[in-house]
GUNUTI-926149 format. One line per field, with one value per atom (N, C-alpha, C): residue in one letter; chain; atom name; x negated, y negated, z. Coordinates in steps of 0.05 Angstrom, whole numbers, padded with zeros to 5 digits. Layout:
BEGIN
type: [A | ...]
mol: [A | ...]
atom: [CA | ...]
px: [X | ...]
py: [Y | ...]
pz: [Z | ...]
// end
This chain:
BEGIN
type: [M | M | M | R | R | R | T | T | T | R | R | R | R | R | R | S | S | S | V | V | V | T | T | T | G | G | G | W | W | W | L | L | L | T | T | T | V | V | V | A | A | A | M | M | M | I | I | I | L | L | L | G | G | G | Q | Q | Q | L | L | L | A | A | A | I | I | I | I | I | I | W | W | W | I | I | I | K | K | K | D | D | D | L | L | L | R | R | R | E | E | E | H | H | H | G | G | G | A | A | A | S | S | S | H | H | H | A | A | A | F | F | F | L | L | L | G | G | G | Y | Y | Y | A | A | A | P | P | P | N | N | N | L | L | L | V | V | V | A | A | A | A | A | A | A | A | A | T | T | T | L | L | L | P | P | P | G | G | G | L | L | L | F | F | F | V | V | V | V | V | V | L | L | L | L | L | L | L | L | L | R | R | R | R | R | R | G | G | G | F | F | F | D | D | D | A | A | A | D | D | D | A | A | A | P | P | P | Y | Y | Y | A | A | A | W | W | W | S | S | S | Q | Q | Q | L | L | L | W | W | W | R | R | R | E | E | E | D | D | D | A | A | A | V | V | V | L | L | L | F | F | F | K | K | K | A | A | A | L | L | L | L | L | L | I | I | I | V | V | V | M | M | M | A | A | A | G | G | G | L | L | L | L | L | L | A | A | A | W | W | W | E | E | E | F | F | F | A | A | A | Q | Q | Q | V | V | V | Y | Y | Y | R | R | R | P | P | P | N | N | N | R | R | R | T | T | T | F | F | F | D | D | D | P | P | P | Q | Q | Q | D | D | D | I | I | I | W | W | W | A | A | A | T | T | T | L | L | L | A | A | A | G | G | G | G | G | G | A | A | A | L | L | L | W | W | W | L | L | L | A | A | A | T | T | T | A | A | A | F | F | F | A | A | A | G | G | G | R | R | R | A | A | A | L | L | L | T | T | T | A | A | A | A | A | A | S | S | S | H | H | H | R | R | R | R | R | R | L | L | L | V | V | V | A | A | A | T | T | T | N | N | N | S | S | S | I | I | I | L | L | L | A | A | A | E | E | E | S | S | S | A | A | A | S | S | S | P | P | P]
mol: [A | A | A | A | A | A | A | A | A | A | A | A | A | A | A | A | A | A | A | A | A | A | A | A | A | A | A | A | A | A | A | A | A | A | A | A | A | A | A | A | A | A | A | A | A | A | A | A | A | A | A | A | A | A | A | A | A | A | A | A | A | A | A | A | A | A | A | A | A | A | A | A | A | A | A | A | A | A | A | A | A | A | A | A | A | A | A | A | A | A | A | A | A | A | A | A | A | A | A | A | A | A | A | A | A | A | A | A | A | A | A | A | A | A | A | A | A | A | A | A | A | A | A | A | A | A | A | A | A | A | A | A | A | A | A | A | A | A | A | A | A | A | A | A | A | A | A | A | A | A | A | A | A | A | A | A | A | A | A | A | A | A | A | A | A | A | A | A | A | A | A | A | A | A | A | A | A | A | A | A | A | A | A | A | A | A | A | A | A | A | A | A | A | A | A | A | A | A | A | A | A | A | A | A | A | A | A | A | A | A | A | A | A | A | A | A | A | A | A | A | A | A | A | A | A | A | A | A | A | A | A | A | A | A | A | A | A | A | A | A | A | A | A | A | A | A | A | A | A | A | A | A | A | A | A | A | A | A | A | A | A | A | A | A | A | A | A | A | A | A | A | A | A | A | A | A | A | A | A | A | A | A | A | A | A | A | A | A | A | A | A | A | A | A | A | A | A | A | A | A | A | A | A | A | A | A | A | A | A | A | A | A | A | A | A | A | A | A | A | A | A | A | A | A | A | A | A | A | A | A | A | A | A | A | A | A | A | A | A | A | A | A | A | A | A | A | A | A | A | A | A | A | A | A | A | A | A | A | A | A | A | A | A | A | A | A | A | A | A | A | A | A | A | A | A | A | A | A | A | A | A | A | A | A | A | A | A | A | A | A | A | A | A | A | A | A | A | A | A | A | A | A | A | A | A | A | A | A | A | A | A | A | A | A | A | A | A | A | A | A | A | A | A | A | A | A | A | A | A | A | A | A | A | A | A | A | A | A | A | A | A | A | A | A | A | A | A | A | A | A | A | A | A | A | A | A | A | A | A]
atom: [N | CA | C | N | CA | C | N | CA | C | N | CA | C | N | CA | C | N | CA | C | N | CA | C | N | CA | C | N | CA | C | N | CA | C | N | CA | C | N | CA | C | N | CA | C | N | CA | C | N | CA | C | N | CA | C | N | CA | C | N | CA | C | N | CA | C | N | CA | C | N | CA | C | N | CA | C | N | CA | C | N | CA | C | N | CA | C | N | CA | C | N | CA | C | N | CA | C | N | CA | C | N | CA | C | N | CA | C | N | CA | C | N | CA | C | N | CA | C | N | CA | C | N | CA | C | N | CA | C | N | CA | C | N | CA | C | N | CA | C | N | CA | C | N | CA | C | N | CA | C | N | CA | C | N | CA | C | N | CA | C | N | CA | C | N | CA | C | N | CA | C | N | CA | C | N | CA | C | N | CA | C | N | CA | C | N | CA | C | N | CA | C | N | CA | C | N | CA | C | N | CA | C | N | CA | C | N | CA | C | N | CA | C | N | CA | C | N | CA | C | N | CA | C | N | CA | C | N | CA | C | N | CA | C | N | CA | C | N | CA | C | N | CA | C | N | CA | C | N | CA | C | N | CA | C | N | CA | C | N | CA | C | N | CA | C | N | CA | C | N | CA | C | N | CA | C | N | CA | C | N | CA | C | N | CA | C | N | CA | C | N | CA | C | N | CA | C | N | CA | C | N | CA | C | N | CA | C | N | CA | C | N | CA | C | N | CA | C | N | CA | C | N | CA | C | N | CA | C | N | CA | C | N | CA | C | N | CA | C | N | CA | C | N | CA | C | N | CA | C | N | CA | C | N | CA | C | N | CA | C | N | CA | C | N | CA | C | N | CA | C | N | CA | C | N | CA | C | N | CA | C | N | CA | C | N | CA | C | N | CA | C | N | CA | C | N | CA | C | N | CA | C | N | CA | C | N | CA | C | N | CA | C | N | CA | C | N | CA | C | N | CA | C | N | CA | C | N | CA | C | N | CA | C | N | CA | C | N | CA | C | N | CA | C | N | CA | C | N | CA | C | N | CA | C | N | CA | C | N | CA | C | N | CA | C | N | CA | C | N | CA | C | N | CA | C | N | CA | C | N | CA | C | N | CA | C | N | CA | C | N | CA | C | N | CA | C | N | CA | C | N | CA | C | N | CA | C | N | CA | C | N | CA | C | N | CA | C | N | CA | C | N | CA | C | N | CA | C | N | CA | C | N | CA | C]
px: [00430 | 00422 | 00394 | 00383 | 00367 | 00329 | 00333 | 00316 | 00295 | 00289 | 00256 | 00242 | 00257 | 00250 | 00243 | 00264 | 00259 | 00235 | 00227 | 00207 | 00178 | 00186 | 00149 | 00145 | 00182 | 00164 | 00150 | 00172 | 00162 | 00128 | 00129 | 00096 | 00078 | 00093 | 00060 | 00063 | 00098 | 00087 | 00060 | 00071 | 00053 | 00018 | 00012 | -00012 | -00020 | 00001 | -00019 | -00021 | -00002 | -00002 | -00032 | -00027 | -00057 | -00087 | -00081 | -00111 | -00111 | -00081 | -00082 | -00098 | -00088 | -00109 | -00132 | -00139 | -00164 | -00192 | -00167 | -00180 | -00184 | -00164 | -00155 | -00174 | -00183 | -00200 | -00228 | -00235 | -00273 | -00265 | -00260 | -00247 | -00258 | -00238 | -00243 | -00277 | -00295 | -00311 | -00333 | -00328 | -00351 | -00338 | -00318 | -00319 | -00332 | -00352 | -00350 | -00345 | -00315 | -00306 | -00325 | -00321 | -00349 | -00332 | -00315 | -00302 | -00314 | -00317 | -00328 | -00299 | -00277 | -00260 | -00267 | -00275 | -00269 | -00292 | -00306 | -00339 | -00321 | -00304 | -00297 | -00268 | -00250 | -00218 | -00214 | -00231 | -00239 | -00222 | -00249 | -00242 | -00214 | -00210 | -00190 | -00160 | -00161 | -00134 | -00134 | -00154 | -00156 | -00147 | -00159 | -00151 | -00127 | -00113 | -00083 | -00067 | -00075 | -00053 | -00051 | -00086 | -00086 | -00068 | -00067 | -00061 | -00038 | -00020 | 00009 | 00006 | -00019 | -00015 | -00012 | -00041 | -00052 | -00014 | 00001 | 00023 | 00038 | 00050 | 00051 | 00053 | 00026 | 00014 | 00026 | 00025 | 00023 | 00057 | 00070 | 00101 | 00118 | 00103 | 00109 | 00105 | 00096 | 00111 | 00116 | 00137 | 00158 | 00175 | 00175 | 00189 | 00214 | 00232 | 00259 | 00271 | 00258 | 00260 | 00284 | 00301 | 00327 | 00349 | 00335 | 00357 | 00368 | 00394 | 00399 | 00372 | 00373 | 00362 | 00331 | 00325 | 00295 | 00272 | 00276 | 00264 | 00259 | 00284 | 00276 | 00254 | 00274 | 00241 | 00216 | 00217 | 00186 | 00172 | 00176 | 00169 | 00159 | 00172 | 00173 | 00156 | 00140 | 00126 | 00095 | 00087 | 00063 | 00046 | 00036 | 00009 | 00011 | 00026 | 00036 | 00015 | 00027 | 00016 | -00021 | -00018 | -00046 | -00079 | -00055 | -00078 | -00086 | -00069 | -00066 | -00079 | -00081 | -00102 | -00126 | -00135 | -00147 | -00171 | -00161 | -00160 | -00182 | -00159 | -00181 | -00200 | -00202 | -00215 | -00247 | -00243 | -00265 | -00282 | -00268 | -00282 | -00285 | -00267 | -00277 | -00309 | -00303 | -00325 | -00349 | -00364 | -00365 | -00387 | -00373 | -00379 | -00392 | -00385 | -00393 | -00422 | -00430 | -00458 | -00472 | -00454 | -00465 | -00489 | -00477 | -00492 | -00519 | -00525 | -00548 | -00578 | -00568 | -00585 | -00582 | -00556 | -00560 | -00565 | -00577 | -00585 | -00568 | -00573 | -00553 | -00535 | -00539 | -00508 | -00525 | -00512 | -00508 | -00496 | -00507 | -00492 | -00494 | -00457 | -00454 | -00429 | -00440 | -00425 | -00395 | -00393 | -00361 | -00355 | -00358 | -00338 | -00325 | -00340 | -00337 | -00313 | -00319 | -00292 | -00273 | -00278 | -00250 | -00248 | -00246 | -00243 | -00211 | -00234 | -00216 | -00193 | -00199 | -00172 | -00156 | -00153 | -00147 | -00127 | -00140 | -00132 | -00103 | -00120 | -00102 | -00072 | -00077 | -00052 | -00031 | -00042 | -00030 | -00008 | -00028 | -00021 | 00001 | -00005 | 00025 | 00047 | 00037 | 00062 | 00077 | 00067 | 00081 | 00099 | 00091 | 00097 | 00119 | 00123 | 00138 | 00163 | 00153 | 00174 | 00199 | 00178 | 00202 | 00216 | 00206 | 00215 | 00251 | 00246 | 00266 | 00279 | 00266 | 00293 | 00296 | 00303 | 00304 | 00346 | 00339 | 00385 | 00395 | 00375 | 00377 | 00379 | 00349 | 00342 | 00373 | 00383 | 00390 | 00421 | 00425 | 00450 | 00460 | 00431 | 00422 | 00414 | 00412 | 00399 | 00436 | 00446 | 00488 | 00490 | 00494 | 00501 | 00503 | 00471 | 00459 | 00467 | 00476 | 00483 | 00505 | 00534 | 00558 | 00559 | 00545 | 00553 | 00547 | 00524 | 00511 | 00540 | 00540 | 00571 | 00593 | 00596 | 00625 | 00621 | 00585 | 00587 | 00578 | 00585 | 00574 | 00603 | 00614 | 00632 | 00641]
py: [-00349 | -00331 | -00326 | -00301 | -00299 | -00292 | -00313 | -00307 | -00316 | -00335 | -00339 | -00313 | -00286 | -00263 | -00252 | -00250 | -00235 | -00239 | -00280 | -00287 | -00269 | -00291 | -00280 | -00252 | -00246 | -00219 | -00194 | -00186 | -00191 | -00189 | -00217 | -00221 | -00209 | -00207 | -00197 | -00164 | -00151 | -00117 | -00122 | -00132 | -00130 | -00129 | -00153 | -00162 | -00136 | -00130 | -00111 | -00081 | -00076 | -00053 | -00058 | -00074 | -00076 | -00069 | -00081 | -00085 | -00053 | -00047 | -00007 | 00006 | -00006 | 00009 | 00001 | -00018 | -00021 | 00000 | 00001 | 00027 | 00049 | 00057 | 00074 | 00093 | 00071 | 00064 | 00077 | 00057 | 00060 | 00082 | 00093 | 00123 | 00146 | 00141 | 00161 | 00155 | 00129 | 00135 | 00150 | 00149 | 00149 | 00177 | 00196 | 00230 | 00233 | 00226 | 00233 | 00233 | 00213 | 00209 | 00193 | 00195 | 00186 | 00176 | 00165 | 00154 | 00119 | 00112 | 00086 | 00071 | 00073 | 00058 | 00049 | 00070 | 00061 | 00045 | 00032 | 00023 | -00003 | -00008 | -00048 | -00052 | -00027 | -00022 | -00046 | -00039 | -00070 | -00089 | -00108 | -00132 | -00136 | -00116 | -00115 | -00120 | -00106 | -00105 | -00129 | -00132 | -00163 | -00180 | -00189 | -00211 | -00213 | -00194 | -00186 | -00183 | -00180 | -00187 | -00210 | -00204 | -00231 | -00262 | -00264 | -00298 | -00299 | -00272 | -00266 | -00281 | -00265 | -00281 | -00316 | -00321 | -00351 | -00361 | -00358 | -00368 | -00357 | -00346 | -00351 | -00359 | -00377 | -00387 | -00416 | -00420 | -00451 | -00445 | -00435 | -00438 | -00453 | -00450 | -00452 | -00483 | -00494 | -00525 | -00543 | -00543 | -00554 | -00542 | -00517 | -00500 | -00494 | -00495 | -00485 | -00458 | -00446 | -00409 | -00408 | -00416 | -00416 | -00415 | -00432 | -00436 | -00411 | -00413 | -00404 | -00397 | -00379 | -00366 | -00378 | -00377 | -00383 | -00363 | -00344 | -00336 | -00333 | -00354 | -00357 | -00392 | -00400 | -00421 | -00422 | -00399 | -00387 | -00385 | -00381 | -00381 | -00399 | -00424 | -00448 | -00464 | -00451 | -00466 | -00469 | -00482 | -00470 | -00485 | -00506 | -00515 | -00500 | -00483 | -00465 | -00449 | -00425 | -00411 | -00411 | -00422 | -00427 | -00443 | -00461 | -00459 | -00432 | -00413 | -00391 | -00377 | -00377 | -00363 | -00372 | -00391 | -00414 | -00403 | -00410 | -00400 | -00376 | -00354 | -00328 | -00320 | -00329 | -00326 | -00334 | -00361 | -00373 | -00353 | -00347 | -00324 | -00306 | -00287 | -00263 | -00266 | -00290 | -00293 | -00296 | -00321 | -00334 | -00309 | -00277 | -00264 | -00243 | -00243 | -00235 | -00239 | -00263 | -00275 | -00273 | -00275 | -00277 | -00249 | -00235 | -00204 | -00203 | -00217 | -00215 | -00236 | -00246 | -00252 | -00231 | -00218 | -00195 | -00163 | -00157 | -00135 | -00111 | -00087 | -00061 | -00078 | -00094 | -00104 | -00104 | -00097 | -00104 | -00125 | -00138 | -00150 | -00138 | -00142 | -00118 | -00134 | -00148 | -00159 | -00146 | -00114 | -00115 | -00110 | -00123 | -00133 | -00165 | -00177 | -00204 | -00198 | -00179 | -00182 | -00162 | -00148 | -00141 | -00160 | -00182 | -00206 | -00216 | -00227 | -00234 | -00221 | -00207 | -00181 | -00187 | -00183 | -00185 | -00207 | -00230 | -00249 | -00260 | -00242 | -00248 | -00232 | -00202 | -00194 | -00217 | -00233 | -00241 | -00257 | -00282 | -00292 | -00281 | -00260 | -00244 | -00230 | -00230 | -00223 | -00257 | -00274 | -00302 | -00300 | -00304 | -00305 | -00291 | -00265 | -00245 | -00256 | -00271 | -00267 | -00284 | -00313 | -00332 | -00327 | -00310 | -00293 | -00274 | -00262 | -00246 | -00266 | -00287 | -00303 | -00328 | -00334 | -00347 | -00349 | -00334 | -00338 | -00346 | -00327 | -00351 | -00377 | -00379 | -00407 | -00432 | -00420 | -00433 | -00436 | -00423 | -00413 | -00441 | -00439 | -00460 | -00492 | -00496 | -00521 | -00529 | -00513 | -00522 | -00523 | -00504 | -00516 | -00544 | -00549 | -00586 | -00599 | -00597 | -00616 | -00615 | -00595 | -00608 | -00609 | -00600 | -00613 | -00646 | -00657 | -00680 | -00700 | -00692 | -00692 | -00719 | -00684 | -00684 | -00707 | -00704 | -00727 | -00749 | -00758 | -00795 | -00793 | -00828 | -00838 | -00848]
pz: [00067 | 00050 | 00067 | 00065 | 00071 | 00050 | 00035 | -00002 | 00018 | 00035 | 00056 | 00057 | 00068 | 00067 | 00044 | 00034 | -00002 | -00012 | -00017 | -00038 | -00016 | -00006 | 00013 | 00023 | 00026 | 00038 | 00014 | -00008 | -00025 | -00033 | -00034 | -00040 | -00023 | -00011 | 00018 | 00016 | 00014 | 00005 | -00018 | -00044 | -00063 | -00054 | -00043 | -00033 | -00010 | 00006 | 00020 | 00018 | -00012 | -00024 | -00039 | -00057 | -00072 | -00061 | -00024 | -00008 | -00005 | 00007 | 00005 | -00021 | -00048 | -00062 | -00064 | -00061 | -00059 | -00038 | -00011 | 00012 | -00004 | -00013 | -00024 | -00050 | -00065 | -00091 | -00071 | -00050 | -00047 | -00023 | -00030 | -00011 | -00036 | -00056 | -00072 | -00071 | -00087 | -00096 | -00068 | -00043 | -00026 | -00018 | -00038 | -00030 | -00056 | -00075 | -00101 | -00133 | -00120 | -00151 | -00166 | -00193 | -00203 | -00238 | -00233 | -00254 | -00256 | -00285 | -00288 | -00280 | -00285 | -00268 | -00245 | -00226 | -00203 | -00187 | -00204 | -00200 | -00201 | -00217 | -00219 | -00215 | -00208 | -00196 | -00185 | -00162 | -00133 | -00140 | -00147 | -00165 | -00180 | -00196 | -00216 | -00201 | -00183 | -00155 | -00146 | -00135 | -00113 | -00128 | -00168 | -00168 | -00185 | -00179 | -00179 | -00168 | -00138 | -00116 | -00095 | -00098 | -00070 | -00076 | -00098 | -00102 | -00096 | -00092 | -00083 | -00049 | -00037 | -00003 | -00010 | -00018 | -00020 | -00033 | -00055 | -00057 | -00034 | -00020 | 00014 | 00035 | 00028 | 00055 | 00027 | 00013 | -00003 | 00004 | -00010 | -00001 | 00018 | 00040 | 00065 | 00067 | 00046 | 00045 | 00017 | 00020 | 00004 | -00016 | -00006 | -00029 | -00007 | -00020 | -00003 | -00015 | 00011 | 00002 | 00004 | 00028 | 00021 | 00012 | -00002 | -00037 | -00048 | -00059 | -00082 | -00104 | -00113 | -00135 | -00135 | -00102 | -00105 | -00114 | -00128 | -00140 | -00171 | -00168 | -00200 | -00197 | -00180 | -00169 | -00164 | -00148 | -00139 | -00174 | -00180 | -00218 | -00237 | -00226 | -00241 | -00221 | -00198 | -00185 | -00193 | -00219 | -00224 | -00214 | -00203 | -00187 | -00164 | -00147 | -00132 | -00135 | -00164 | -00175 | -00191 | -00196 | -00205 | -00179 | -00167 | -00139 | -00134 | -00120 | -00113 | -00132 | -00153 | -00178 | -00169 | -00178 | -00175 | -00149 | -00122 | -00107 | -00102 | -00109 | -00116 | -00128 | -00146 | -00170 | -00172 | -00149 | -00149 | -00127 | -00098 | -00069 | -00088 | -00107 | -00113 | -00139 | -00152 | -00168 | -00161 | -00134 | -00114 | -00096 | -00101 | -00075 | -00102 | -00119 | -00138 | -00138 | -00151 | -00158 | -00126 | -00101 | -00079 | -00070 | -00091 | -00081 | -00101 | -00108 | -00118 | -00100 | -00075 | -00054 | -00031 | -00038 | -00019 | -00015 | 00021 | 00014 | 00009 | -00001 | -00009 | -00024 | -00050 | -00060 | -00079 | -00108 | -00131 | -00151 | -00167 | -00186 | -00211 | -00210 | -00244 | -00256 | -00285 | -00302 | -00304 | -00303 | -00306 | -00288 | -00256 | -00241 | -00245 | -00260 | -00266 | -00285 | -00304 | -00331 | -00304 | -00299 | -00276 | -00263 | -00248 | -00241 | -00258 | -00276 | -00309 | -00310 | -00320 | -00319 | -00300 | -00283 | -00257 | -00257 | -00268 | -00254 | -00283 | -00305 | -00326 | -00321 | -00318 | -00302 | -00276 | -00260 | -00247 | -00257 | -00278 | -00296 | -00323 | -00319 | -00336 | -00316 | -00305 | -00272 | -00275 | -00275 | -00262 | -00294 | -00317 | -00338 | -00340 | -00333 | -00335 | -00313 | -00296 | -00261 | -00280 | -00302 | -00306 | -00322 | -00339 | -00369 | -00352 | -00342 | -00325 | -00299 | -00300 | -00282 | -00299 | -00325 | -00340 | -00339 | -00347 | -00332 | -00314 | -00283 | -00262 | -00250 | -00280 | -00274 | -00293 | -00307 | -00328 | -00309 | -00297 | -00272 | -00249 | -00249 | -00218 | -00235 | -00253 | -00271 | -00275 | -00286 | -00296 | -00265 | -00253 | -00221 | -00211 | -00206 | -00198 | -00217 | -00240 | -00255 | -00252 | -00248 | -00244 | -00214 | -00197 | -00175 | -00168 | -00181 | -00179 | -00199 | -00221 | -00233 | -00219 | -00199 | -00184 | -00165 | -00151 | -00129 | -00130 | -00163 | -00163 | -00165 | -00167 | -00169 | -00192]
// end
């Protein structure tokens, strides 16, 4: 099965689309668009999509992405999902607080709220993925238990 490409590929595609959206939003701002949402949207999009990159990197260790039902297993990798979220949130919040000391940068509390909202969106995605793959996960658990029973003497 080619699930490794499926799992890591789709997470990478989502992350790249998120980064392209950030570039597009910043381009809109530079060309005069003045919607309030455009000011903090890059933080929201980054916090919602960048954990996918770290999940792909963290999946290289100990995750059998070639196994059947790898998508259903992915959403149950709690440690990987939360590590990815913590890495991204720490980086984005540190960058926001570092802007206080950088020339030509502004610290904005709205960016912090947008980052937190993006993290919540990532968590909602993880929980939705878990809920949507619950049936296939139950099949995997049932199949593994049947195989384990038939293999025992």
